[in-house]
C-alpha positions in Angstrom: 4.3 36.9 -29.5 2.6 34.7 -32.0 3.4 31.2 -32.7 2.6 28.7 -35.3 2.2 25.3 -35.9 4.2 23.7 -38.6 2.3 22.3 -41.5 2.7 18.5 -41.9 4.6 17.4 -44.8 3.3 17.7 -48.3 3.3 14.0 -48.9 0.9 13.0 -45.6 -2.6 12.2 -46.5 -5.4 14.7 -46.0 -7.0 12.3 -43.4 -3.6 12.3 -41.3 -3.6 15.9 -41.3 -7.0 16.2 -40.2 -6.5 13.8 -37.4 -3.3 15.5 -36.2 -4.9 18.9 -36.4 -7.9 17.7 -34.5 -5.8 16.1 -31.8 -3.9 19.4 -31.7 -7.2 21.3 -31.0 -8.5 18.6 -28.7 -5.9 18.0 -25.8 -8.4 16.4 -23.6 -9.2 13.9 -26.3 -5.7 13.1 -26.8 -4.9 12.4 -23.4 -8.1 10.0 -23.3 -6.7 8.4 -26.4 -3.6 7.8 -24.8 -5.1 6.6 -21.5 -7.5 4.5 -23.3 -5.1 1.3 -23.5 -4.4 0.9 -19.9 -8.0 1.8 -18.8 -9.6 -1.1 -20.8 -7.1 -3.4 -19.3 -7.8 -1.9 -16.0 -11.7 -2.3 -16.4 -11.5 -5.2 -18.2 -9.1 -7.3 -15.9 -9.0 -5.6 -12.4 -12.3 -4.3 -12.0 -14.4 -7.2 -13.6 -12.7 -9.6 -11.7 -13.4 -7.7 -8.3 -16.8 -7.4 -9.3 -17.0 -11.5 -10.1 -15.8 -11.8 -6.5 -18.1 -9.5 -4.7 -20.9 -11.3 -6.6 -19.8 -14.7 -5.1 -20.7 -13.5 -1.7 -24.3 -13.6 -2.6 -24.0 -17.2 -4.0 -24.8 -20.3 -1.9 -22.7 -23.3 -1.5 -24.1 -26.7 -0.8 -23.0 -27.9 2.5 -23.0 -31.7 1.5 -21.4 -31.5 -1.9 -19.7 -28.2 -1.6 -21.0 -27.1 -5.1 -21.9 -23.4 -5.6 -25.2 -22.4 -6.1 -25.0 -19.4 -8.7 -28.8 -18.9 -9.6 -30.0 -18.3 -6.3 -28.6 -15.0 -4.4 -28.9 -14.6 -0.6 -27.7 -12.0 2.1 -27.2 -14.6 4.6 -23.7 -15.2 4.2 -22.9 -11.3 4.2 -25.2 -10.7 7.1 -23.4 -13.6 9.3 -19.6 -12.0 8.4 -20.9 -8.6 9.3 -22.8 -9.5 12.5 -20.7 -12.3 13.6 -18.3 -11.3 16.9 -15.6 -13.9 15.4 -15.1 -12.1 12.2 -15.5 -8.7 13.6 -12.7 -9.7 16.0 -10.6 -10.8 13.0 -11.2 -7.7 11.2 -10.3 -5.6 14.1 -7.2 -7.5 14.8 -6.2 -7.2 10.9 -6.9 -3.4 11.1 -4.9 -3.1 14.4 -2.0 -4.7 12.7 -2.3 -2.4 9.5 -2.3 0.8 11.9 0.7 -0.4 13.7 2.8 -0.9 10.8 1.5 2.3 9.2 2.7 4.2 12.3 5.9 2.2 12.8 6.9 3.0 9.2 6.0 6.8 9.5 8.4 7.0 12.7 11.3 4.9 10.8 10.9 6.2 7.5 10.3 10.1 8.0 13.6 10.3 9.9 15.5 8.1 7.4 13.9 10.2 4.6 15.0 13.8 6.2 18.5 12.6 6.7 18.8 11.4 2.9 17.3 14.5 1.6 18.7 17.2 3.6 21.6 16.0 5.6 23.5 13.3 4.1 26.4 14.2 1.2 25.5 13.7 -2.2 27.8 10.3 -2.3 25.9 9.1 0.8 22.6 10.2 -0.4 23.0 8.3 -4.0 23.9 5.5 -2.0 21.0 5.6 0.6 18.5 5.8 -2.6 19.9 2.3 -3.8 19.7 0.8 -0.6 15.9 2.1 -0.7 15.3 0.6 -3.9 17.2 -2.7 -3.5 14.8 -4.3 -1.1 12.1 -3.9 -3.9 14.1 -5.8 -6.4 14.4 -8.9 -3.8 11.9 -11.5 -3.9 9.1 -11.0 -1.2 9.2 -14.8 -0.3 12.9 -14.4 0.0 12.4 -11.5 2.3 9.9 -13.2 4.4 11.4 -16.6 4.6 14.7 -14.8 6.2 12.5 -13.1 9.0 11.2 -16.3 9.7 14.4 -17.8 10.4 15.5 -14.6 12.4 12.3 -14.8 14.7 12.4 -18.4 15.4 12.4 -19.2 19.0 14.6 -22.1 18.4 17.8 -21.3 16.9 16.8 -18.2 15.5 19.3 -15.0 15.5 17.3 -12.8 17.7 16.4 -15.4 20.5 20.1 -16.3 20.2 21.2 -12.7 20.8 18.9 -11.6 23.3 19.5 -15.0 25.7 22.7 -13.8 27.2 20.7 -10.6 28.5 17.7 -13.0 29.8 15.4 -11.5 26.9 13.1 -13.5 25.0 12.6 -13.3 21.4 9.3 -12.2 19.9 9.1 -15.5 18.2 5.9 -16.1 16.1 2.7 -14.5 16.4 1.0 -10.9 16.4 4.4 -8.9 17.0 6.2 -11.1 14.5 3.8 -10.1 11.7 3.9 -6.5 12.7 7.6 -6.3 12.2 8.0 -8.1 9.0 5.2 -5.9 7.4 6.9 -3.0 8.5 10.1 -4.1 6.9 8.7 -5.4 4.0 6.8 -2.1 3.2 9.0 0.7 4.8 10.4 1.7 1.3 6.9 2.6 0.1 7.0 5.1 2.9 10.5 6.5 2.5 10.1 7.0 -1.3 7.3 9.3 -1.1 8.5 11.3 1.7 12.0 11.7 0.3 10.2 13.0 -2.8 8.1 15.5 -0.7 11.3 16.8 0.9 13.4 16.9 -2.4 11.1 19.7 -3.2 11.6 21.5 0.0 14.2 24.3 -0.5 16.8 24.5 2.0 16.6 28.4 2.2 13.0 27.8 4.2 14.7 25.9 6.7 17.7 28.3 7.0 15.2 31.2 7.5 13.3 29.2 10.1 16.3 29.0 12.1 17.7 32.7 11.1 14.1 33.7 12.8 15.0 32.0 16.1 13.0 28.7 15.5 14.3 25.7 17.2 14.6 22.3 15.6 11.0 21.0 16.9 9.3 24.3 15.8 11.0 24.2 12.1 9.7 20.8 11.5 6.3 21.2 12.8 5.7 24.6 11.2 8.1 24.3 7.6 8.7 20.5 7.2 5.6 18.8 8.1 3.6 20.8 6.1 5.5 19.8 3.0 6.4 16.2 3.7 2.4 15.6 4.9 1.0 14.6 1.3 4.1 12.0 1.0 3.3 10.5 4.3 -0.3 10.4 3.3 0.5 8.6 0.1 2.8 6.2 1.9 0.3 5.2 4.4 -2.1 4.2 1.7 0.5 2.0 0.5 1.3 0.4 3.8 -2.1 0.3 5.5 -3.7 -1.2 1.9 -1.1 -3.8 1.7 -1.1 -4.9 5.2 -4.9 -5.3 5.2 -4.4 -7.7 2.3 -1.3 -9.6 3.3 -1.5 -13.4 4.0 1.8 -14.9 3.0 3.8 -13.3 5.8 1.2 -14.0 8.2 1.4 -17.8 7.4 5.0 -17.8 7.6 5.8 -15.6 11.1 2.2 -15.4 12.5 2.1 -18.7 14.1 -1.8 -19.7 14.8 -2.7 -16.1 14.5 -5.2 -15.4 11.7 -6.1 -12.2 9.8 -8.5 -11.3 7.3 -5.9 -12.0 4.2 -5.6 -15.6 5.6 -9.4 -16.4 6.0 -9.9 -15.1 2.6 -7.3 -17.4 1.2 -8.3 -20.1 2.9 -11.8 -20.1 1.9 -11.3 -19.0 -1.8 -7.9 -20.5 -2.9 -8.0 -23.2 -0.3 -11.2 -24.9 -1.3 -13.3 -23.8 1.6 -16.5 -21.5 1.3 -16.1 -19.5 -1.7 -19.1 -17.1 -0.5 -17.9 -16.8 3.0 -14.1 -15.5 1.7 -15.9 -13.4 -1.0 -17.9 -11.9 2.0 -14.6 -11.4 4.1 -13.0 -9.7 1.0 -16.1 -7.2 0.9 -14.7 -5.9 4.8 -11.0 -5.5 3.6 -12.1 -3.4 0.5 -14.7 -1.5 2.7 -11.8 -0.6 5.2 -9.7 0.4 2.6 -11.9 2.4 1.1 -13.1 4.3 3.8 -9.2 4.9 5.1 -8.5 6.4 1.7 -11.7 8.7 2.0 -10.6 9.6 5.5 -6.9 10.4 4.3 -8.3 12.5 1.2 -10.8 14.2 3.8 -7.8 15.7 5.6 -6.8 17.4 2.4 -3.2 15.9 2.5 -3.5 14.6 -0.9 -4.1 17.9 -2.7 -0.7 18.7 -3.3 0.2 15.4 -4.9 
């Protein structure tokens, strides 16, 4: 069966017809033209700013005047950051928080997404989707400050509720950071997993049951391979966002410091800019390694 391309109107200039014909014959060029504006924005704004930040890690700062010396490059700050036990401990603590937040988001998000996609009625499903999206509309600061009030040891709702049974609330600190970040990034795990489950035919689950597979076997052999790309995509969000967060850590972390706080204090807080930039190198390097590990598992091939 032959297809024909409609010729442009007679009044259209020849240059316009030639351009339309060229774009039709070269779909990749057409796609590149469509993506040129966002790509220019990405490279000009994001990558240039990030490159300048990393460049600052090799500058020097006068200890007396705090003036940056940009014409002399040095590896001393970067070497100190990567070799210092203090900063190594800070990096490991931050990675630990990011890993725990990711694991908790998986443990909470997968059952919720599974129920919404395959068990709930259509009306309940629509309600749950709205509930998944509503937290994303609320202000980050409002949610963080709300948890600050909930976790407070003096007058906090959690401590008040646990006090009659003799249990002390988590208060501010390491676990408070994990709880708040898990709450903040949980929708970023639920939505990709839900999208993966939405593509899973119910007939596959029914066939597994008809063949005698129990619930655990069906989940492991049928459901898990389908939702693994969604889990991988969600984990990239939860891990990277937790690695760079500093506002929630300031509000509920107490005296605990993570990489994000140290970077903010040294760069935006008027501290040591080369030191903050060198710490940012650690954060970006860890995120890149994590993304490469996730990609190496093959979980992102189906996205």
